[in-house]
N, C-alpha and C positions, 0 to 999 in steps of 0.2 A: 524372758528370753535373753536379757542382758546378763553377761557373766557377773557373778557377784550377787545377783538377785536370785530369789528362789525360782526354780524351773517353772515355766508356765506350760500347762498341758493345752495343746491346740485342739485336740479332738478327744472325744470320749470313746474309749475302747474297752473291750472286755478282757483283753490279754495283751500279748506281744505281737508286733508286726513281723511279716516275713518278706524278705527280699533277696538275701544271699545266703549261701551256706559255706562256711569256711572252717578248715581244720587247722588249729594252731597249737603250739606248745608253750614252753616256759615263758614267764613274764619278762618284760623288758621295757625300756623307755627309748625314745628316739635317740639314736647315735650311740647307745651303750647297752650292753647286755646286763641284765639284773638277775641275780640268782633267785630262784623261786623255791620255797619250801614245798610247794604243791606238785611241781613237775620237775623231772630231772633230764629227760631226753628231748631232742628237738621235736616240736609239734608238727602234726600234719595240718594241711590247709585244704578244706573242701568248700568250693564256692558253687552254689546252686543258683543259676540265673534263669528266671522266667522271662518270657517274651510278650510284652504288651499286657502285663497283669496290673490291674489297678488296685488302689488302696482298698476299695470296698468289695473286691472280688473274693477276699479270703473269708472263711467262716468266722474267724475270730473278730472280724470287722463287720459282721452282719451279712456277709455274702450268702447267696442261695446254694452255692456248690458245697459239697462235702470236702473239707480240707483238714482232716484231723492230724495228719503227719506234719504238715507245715505249721499248723497251729501249735503243735507240741514243741516245736523249736522255740517258739516264743515263751511257752510255759517253762521250758527247761533252760532258758537263756535270757538274753537282753533284747528288748525291742527298741530300735532307734525311731523315735517319733518324729524326727526332723531330718530325714535322709532325702537328698535331691539328686536326680539324674538329669540327663538332657532330654528334650522332648521327643527325640527319635533315636533309633537303635544304634547306628554306626557311631555317632559322637559319644554315646555313653560307653560303648565297648572300647573305644579308643581311650577314653579318659581313665577307665578302670585299669587298662594295661600300662599306660604311660605316666599317669599322674599329672598330665598336662591338660590344659584346656584345648580340645581338639581343633579349634579354629586356628591355633598357632601353626598347624601343618595342613590347613585347608580342608578339614573335615567338619562340615556343618549340616550335612543332610545325609540320607541313606545313600550308600555307595553303590555304584553299578559295577558289573563284572569286570569291565576294562579299566576302572579307576585304579590309581596307583595305591591307594590305601596308606598304611603307615610308612613313613620314610625308612629307608634301609639303615640299619645300625642304631636306630633309636633305642635308648635304654627302656626296658620294659620290666614289669613285675616278674614274669616267668624267667626272663634272662637273669635277673638279680638273684632269684631263688635257685636257679640252675647253677650259677657260679658258686653258690653256698652249699652245693651238694644235694639239692632237692631233685627228685624225679618230677618232671613237669608234664602235665597231660591236659589236653583240651578235648572234650567230648561235646559235639553238638554244633551250634551255629557259630560261624566266623563273622561274616559280613563286614570285613575290613579290607576288601579288595583282593583280587586274585594274584596280584604281583607280590603282596606281602603275606605269603603263606604262613600259617601257624608254625610249621617246622622251621621256618627261617626267622621266627620272631621270639624264640625262646622255649617253644614246646617240644619236648622229646617225642611226644606221641600226639597224633591228631586223628580223630574219627568223627566224621560228620559231614557238613556241607558248607560251601563257601559263600553262597548268595544270601539274599534277603529272606527267602521263603522257599519251601518245597511242598509238594503234595505229600501228605502224611503217610500214604500207602505206597505210592509209586516212586517217591523220592526224586521227583523231577521238578525242575525250575519252570518259570513261566513259558520259556521257549520249548518246553517238552523234553529237554535234555536231562539225563540223570545227573544229579549233583549230590553224590554220595561217595565218600572215599575213606580210605585209611592210609595216612601218611603219603598222600599224593597219588595213590593208585585207586582209580575208579572201581567201585564194586557194585554188584547188584545183590540184594537180599530181600526176602519177603518180610513184611511185618510193619506194624504201626510205629512210626518214628519215635514217639515218646518212650515206648517200651524198649526199642532197640538201643536207644541212648542209655537207658538205665541198665540194660544188659551189659553194655560195654563198660560202664562205670563200675558195676559190680565185679566184672572180670578183672579190671585193672587193680582194684583194691585187693582182691583175693590173690592175685599173682604179682603183687608189687615186690620190689627189692626190700626185704624186711630189715636190711641194715641201713636204709636211708629213709629220711622223711619224704613225703610227697606233697605236691600241690596239684590238686585235681579241680579243674573248672568244668562243670557240667552245664552247658548253655542250651537249655531246652528251646525248641521252637514253639511250644505251647504257651499261651493259647492264641498265637499269631494266625492271621489269615493264611491260606484258605481253611476255613473251619471244617474239621472232620473228627469224628470220634467213633470208637467201636460201638456197635449196636447195643451190646449189653450195658454199656455205660449210659447211652441215651435213654434206654428203657427206665432207668432210675428216675428220670426227670420229666416223664411224660405229663405229669399233672401240674408242672410249674408254668401256669399260664402267664403270659406277659414277659417271660424270660426267653433268652436264646438257649434252647435246650441243648443244642450241640456244643455251645461254648461251656455250659455248666458241666457237661459230660467230659469235655477236654480237661477242665480243671480237676475234676475227680480223678481222671486217669493220671494226670500230672502228679497229684498228691500220692497216688499209689506207687508211682515210679520213684518218687523221692523217699517214700517209706521203705522201699526195698533197699535203697542205697544206705539209709540210716541203719536199717537192720543189719546190713553187711558190716558196718562199722562195729556194731555190738558183737556180732559173731566172731569178728577178728580181734576183739579186745582193744579196739582203737577209740572207743567213745571218749574216755577221759582225757586223752591227749590229742584231740582233734578239734580244731576251731572250725565250726560250720557256719557259713554265712548264706542266708537266703535273701534274694532280692529280685527286683524287676528292672528291665532296661529303660522303661518309661511307663507312663500311665496307659490305661486301657483305651482302645478306640471306642467308637460309639456303641459297639456291641457289648461292652463290659461295664463295670461299675468303678467310678472314681470318687463317689460320695464319701464324706460330706464336702468334698472339694469341688471347685468350679473348673470346667474345662476338661480336655481329653488329650490323647496323644497328638503331638504336633504343636501344642500350645505351651506357653510358659506360665499359664495359670497353674495353680497348685495341682489340679487334676492331671496335668500332663507330665509333671516332674516330681511331685511329692509321692513317693511310693513306699511300699513295705520294705523293711530291712531288719532281719533277725540274725543274731549271733548266739551261738551256743558253744561253750568250752567249759565243761564241768570242772576242770582243774583250776580255772582262773576266773570265771564269770559267775556271779550269783544268779540263781534261777529265779524266774518270775519277776524280773525287774525291767524297768524301762529307762530310757535316756532322752533328755531334751537337748542333747548336744547336736547343734547343726553340723551336718556332714554332707559332702558331695561325692560323686563318683570318682573324682580325681584324688580324693583323700584316701582311697582304699590302698593304693600303692604304698605310701609311707606308713600308713597305720598298720597294715598287715606285716610289713617287714619289721616294724618296731615290735609288734606282738611276738614274733618269733625270735627276737633278740639280735637281729642283724644290724651292724653299725652302718650308719648312713654315709654315703659318698657325697661329700659337700660339693663336688664338682657337677653333680647332677642338678640341673636347674628345673624344678618342677613347680607347679601351681598348688598341688595338694599339700595338706598339712597332716602331721602325725597327731591323731586324736585318740590313741590307744589308752593313755592314762585316764582321761576323763570318762571314757567308756567303761573301763575296768573299775574305776574308782567311784562311779556314780556322781560325778561332778559335771559342771558345764564350763568349758574353756572358751574364752573370748576368741572366736575364730577370725574376727574382723570382717569387713565387707567381702562378699564373694559374688562372682558372676557366673551365670549359666547362659551361654550364648551359642545359639545355632542360627537358623533363619529368624526366629524370634528370640529375644533376650530378656533376662531378668537380673537385676542387681539387688542383692539383699544387704541391708545394713541395720543391724539391731532389729527393732520391731518393724522396720519399713522395708517395702519391696516395690521397686520401680520396674515397670514392664515397657519395653519398646517392641512393637510387632514389625514384621516384614513389610507391612503396608504403611508403616510410619505412625501408627496410633499408639498413644502412651496411656499408662494407668499408674496409679499410686495407691497402695494398700497398707494398712497397719495390721499386720498379722496377729499381733497380740489381741487386739479387739475384734478382728474380723478375719479369722482363719479361712472362712468360706469365700472371701473376696467379693462380698456383695455390695460394698460401698466404696466407690472410687473417690479418693481424697485429692485428686490432682488439682482441682480448682481451689480447694480449701487450704492446701499446704503448698503454695507456690515456691516458697524458699527451699523446702525439703526436696520438692520435685526437681528444682533447678540444680541443686547440689548433687543429687543422685544421677541425674541425666548427664551432668558434666563428668562425673566419675566414670559412668559407663562409657561415654565417648572417649575418654582418655585411655581406657583399657582396650577398647575395640580398635583403636588406631594402631595398636601393636600387631594386629592380625593382617594376614594377606587378604586380598579381595576374595569374596565368596564366589565359588564356581557353582553354576547351576547343575545340580545332580538330583536324580531321582524325582519323585513326584513333588509338586509344590507344597510348601508348608500349609498346614491346615489354618484357615483364617481364624483369628481370635475375635470374640465378640464380648 
């Protein structure tokens, strides 16, 4: 796991992991554009974000649901074997867009409709790409507060919903109100939300400005609660005893929706010069699969934050490969802008690091210690991981020897534990006090 050593595989897999879909073009390094013999025009970026999808939910990781289209992204691209999110959705989505640890601006838990969300004027990935001439589009879930609307955060186009969840058929929030809109205008339309989001993504790709590159983020709400699936999909899994049939059907439908979007790229001749990233916002809840990892959504055990992440870019990335490069949600902003060759504005102070070169080159860069901090927190330093829960309980694990976090080393390694705890406390002192928002954090055991 240490840079300079041979990469260490944490889990046994059959292929590549899936977590995000990104479309990107010519090669580059952080802060300077590099000419590429493989691509000549600006690349497109397509990010496919699943909601509450765990590591073990995918077919390529032994999941029971049929996910051939997502699995194919791994086969045709690079799987990141050590990609980390936050334990719940709003912090992860904020980190992806801003490149900062979301606790810096007070986001540590799921946001409620009246919460402020992202600070006004904060530099974001879509704003940066927008200023470079990209068409910027968000389809699907926002969940970053109603005051920080996507159209005011760098997206030219928004279609989807603002809150945490919706009914998949009625498109209503928990209060029964319709939460379905296009660019701020509430709309009503019939259909299963997963398929409607794919319809919109396909339409946007087909009717794009062909003279400009695009950044399209498709943030599905599947397989998030409340669970619902078309009957014909549930019928496929009637014999799967001991499994949540509805959730398996939702994953199957999600995979078909993603397949339609990827097929549209092929039909439009965009496959070669599009960086596709597939990922999840956090681990699965108790209805899904996070194995072989411990824990679930809401925790900073591996099952809550170690999720699939797949990248495909035929012009730049070797197919069927994997990477042991540690990477976090806040690294996407600098990594993606580097991939498309945009110079970095040094005045932007972010926590994320540009990891495009090691991902593209198949190496491992020493990222240094990094922190995942929401209600529960985890500090990673080399092989070691220190956890502090909202209830004040601490854990220490050596991920090289124990990726499943079965053996707590807190008592055996007091010097290491003390050092990592001090480092965590030093970093969290920079953050404003956490406000109580949303449901309480899931207890860690």
